[in-house]
C-alpha positions in Angstrom: -52.3 24.3 17.1 -50.7 20.8 17.0 -49.1 19.5 13.8 -50.2 16.1 12.6 -47.3 13.8 12.0 -47.6 11.5 9.2 -47.5 7.8 10.0 -45.6 7.2 6.7 -42.8 9.5 7.8 -42.6 7.6 11.1 -42.3 4.3 9.3 -39.7 5.6 6.8 -37.7 7.0 9.7 -37.8 3.6 11.5 -36.8 1.8 8.3 -33.9 4.2 7.8 -32.7 3.6 11.3 -32.9 -0.1 11.0 -31.1 0.0 7.7 -28.3 2.1 9.2 -27.9 -0.4 12.1 -27.8 -3.3 9.6 -25.1 -1.5 7.6 -23.0 -0.9 10.6 -23.2 -4.5 11.7 -22.2 -5.7 8.2 -19.2 -3.4 8.1 -18.2 -4.4 11.6 -18.3 -8.1 10.7 -16.2 -7.5 7.5 -13.4 -5.8 9.3 -10.4 -7.6 10.7 -10.4 -5.8 14.1 -11.4 -8.7 16.3 -10.9 -11.7 14.0 -8.3 -14.2 15.1 -9.5 -17.1 13.0 -6.8 -16.7 10.3 -3.9 -16.8 12.8 -4.2 -18.6 16.1 -1.5 -16.6 17.8 -3.6 -13.5 17.4 -1.1 -11.7 15.2 -2.1 -10.6 11.7 0.0 -11.1 8.7 0.2 -7.8 6.9 1.1 -7.8 3.1 3.5 -4.9 3.5 5.4 -6.6 6.3 5.6 -9.8 4.2 6.9 -7.8 1.2 9.5 -6.1 3.4 10.7 -9.5 4.8 10.9 -10.9 1.2 13.0 -7.9 0.0 15.8 -8.8 -2.2 19.2 -8.4 -0.4 21.4 -5.5 -1.4 23.7 -6.2 -4.2 27.5 -6.1 -3.7 28.1 -4.6 -7.1 29.5 -1.1 -7.2 27.8 -0.1 -10.4 24.8 -0.9 -12.5 24.5 -0.6 -16.3 21.1 0.8 -17.3 19.2 -1.5 -19.7 16.5 -0.5 -22.1 13.2 0.1 -20.2 14.8 0.4 -16.8 13.5 3.0 -14.3 15.0 3.9 -11.0 12.3 1.9 -9.3 13.0 -1.2 -11.3 16.7 -0.8 -10.7 16.0 -0.4 -6.9 14.0 -3.7 -7.0 16.7 -5.5 -8.9 19.6 -4.3 -6.7 17.9 -4.0 -3.3 19.1 -0.4 -3.0 16.5 2.3 -2.3 15.7 4.8 -5.0 16.7 7.7 -2.8 20.1 6.2 -2.3 20.6 5.7 -6.0 19.6 9.3 -6.6 22.0 10.5 -3.9 24.9 8.5 -5.4 24.1 9.8 -8.9 23.0 13.4 -8.7 23.9 14.1 -12.3 21.5 11.5 -13.6 18.0 12.7 -14.6 15.6 10.0 -13.1 13.1 10.7 -15.8 15.5 10.0 -18.6 17.7 7.0 -18.1 19.8 6.1 -21.1 20.5 2.4 -21.9 24.2 1.7 -21.4 24.6 4.5 -18.8 26.4 3.4 -15.7 25.0 4.2 -12.2 27.0 4.1 -9.0 25.5 1.8 -6.3 28.1 2.3 -3.7 30.5 5.1 -2.6 
């Protein structure tokens, strides 16, 4: 015995397929994979690379006095020295509890 297929199911399947194709086209157009309109040389400007290029140069100071509200991250941004390096130079300092007036080593 042959099963009857509903014409409504066929139309819905066709509509779902068309909707999926339209969604894929929209997503593909919104990605930056093949777009060269923003930069004629074909190279994209990436925000992370721009931030790395605009990084504050390392300070020449040997120490830093902690101010109220400072965190290791904010100190790293102010001085240009990575957090990991500050932690390595100051192993006795608890990074979660910085005390205003405390002096941190920035160089060996």
